[in-house]
Every structure is written in structure tokens, then in C-alpha cells.
C-alpha positions as CSV (number, residue, x, y, z in Angstrom):
1,M,55.9,58.5,-56.1
2,S,57.0,55.5,-54.1
3,R,55.5,54.4,-50.8
4,K,58.2,56.0,-48.8
5,C,58.4,59.0,-46.4
6,S,60.5,61.8,-48.0
7,V,61.7,62.9,-44.5
8,C,62.6,59.7,-42.5
9,G,62.5,57.1,-45.3
10,K,59.9,54.9,-43.7
11,G,58.5,52.4,-46.2
12,T,56.7,49.1,-46.6
13,I,57.5,46.2,-44.3
14,H,56.8,42.6,-45.0
15,G,55.5,40.2,-42.4
16,N,53.2,37.3,-41.7
17,T,49.6,36.8,-40.7
18,L,49.2,33.8,-38.3
19,S,46.2,31.6,-38.3
20,R,45.6,30.0,-34.9
21,R,43.2,27.4,-33.5
22,G,42.6,26.0,-30.0
23,K,41.8,27.3,-26.6
24,A,44.3,29.1,-24.4
25,K,45.7,27.2,-21.4
26,R,44.6,29.9,-19.0
27,D,41.0,29.3,-20.2
28,G,41.2,25.6,-19.6
29,G,42.3,24.5,-23.0
30,V,45.4,22.6,-24.2
31,G,47.0,25.7,-25.8
32,I,46.8,27.7,-29.0
33,K,48.5,26.2,-32.1
34,I,49.6,28.0,-35.3
35,T,48.1,26.2,-38.3
36,S,49.3,28.4,-41.2
37,T,51.1,31.6,-42.1
38,T,50.2,34.0,-44.9
39,K,52.4,36.8,-46.3
40,R,51.2,40.3,-45.8
41,V,52.5,43.9,-46.2
42,F,52.5,46.7,-43.6
43,L,52.1,50.1,-45.3
44,P,53.1,53.4,-43.7
45,N,50.5,56.1,-43.1
46,L,51.6,58.6,-45.8
47,Q,50.0,62.0,-46.5
48,K,50.6,64.4,-49.4
49,R,51.8,67.8,-48.1
50,K,53.1,70.9,-49.7
51,V,56.6,71.5,-48.3
52,I,59.3,74.0,-49.0
53,V,62.3,72.1,-50.3
54,E,65.4,74.1,-51.4
55,G,63.3,77.3,-51.6
56,K,60.6,75.8,-53.9
57,I,57.2,74.4,-53.0
58,K,56.9,70.7,-53.7
59,K,54.2,68.1,-53.0
60,V,55.8,65.2,-51.1
61,L,54.6,62.1,-49.2
62,V,55.3,62.4,-45.5
63,C,54.5,59.9,-42.7
64,T,52.2,61.1,-39.9
65,K,55.0,60.7,-37.3
66,C,57.1,63.3,-39.1
67,I,54.1,65.6,-39.4
68,K,53.3,65.4,-35.6
69,A,57.0,65.9,-34.7
70,G,57.2,69.1,-36.8
71,K,60.1,68.0,-38.9
72,L,58.8,70.0,-42.0
73,N,58.6,73.5,-43.3
74,F,55.0,73.6,-44.7
75,A,54.2,76.0,-47.5
76,A,51.9,78.9,-46.4
77,R,48.2,78.3,-47.1
78,K,46.2,80.9,-49.0
79,S,43.6,82.6,-46.9
80,S,40.0,82.2,-48.1
81,V,39.1,85.6,-46.5
82,P,40.0,88.6,-48.6
83,N,42.2,91.3,-46.9
84,N,40.3,94.6,-46.7
């Protein structure tokens, strides 16, 4: 499985980490300067969930925003207590 939400399509995003030095002007310094940048990757918070897709139960990767928003039909969980 790729690192992508199966509901909304959220995936990895590339960005930079900034290295700074100096003291902020509001604290009495001459200002903060950026000395270097480094590439980095922002990963989505994906969870494996059993979901009903086209009438069948499948395990899919879903981001936590979609889980909270209730955009899914979860498969029923088996009860651990026997029915008597």
C-alpha cells in the first residue's frame, strides 16, 4: 500500500527544515537569520481500518481526519462476549 489515504487522497508533502541563528529583535538582538535549509518529508497520519467497499470487507489506509469526520462504513467488529 502506498502512503495515501484511500478516502481523500492525502499523501506525503515535501518541505524544508530551516536552521536559524541569532537573537530576535524584540529580545534586543539584531534579528534571526536563516543559515541553511534541509529537505524533509511530512507524512500523513494513516491508520489501517477494515472498511466495507463495494459490499466486501477490505483493509485500507485511512487518515485520521476522515475517521473523525465519519466518512467511512466500518466493518462490524466481532463481539468477545458470547450470546446466551
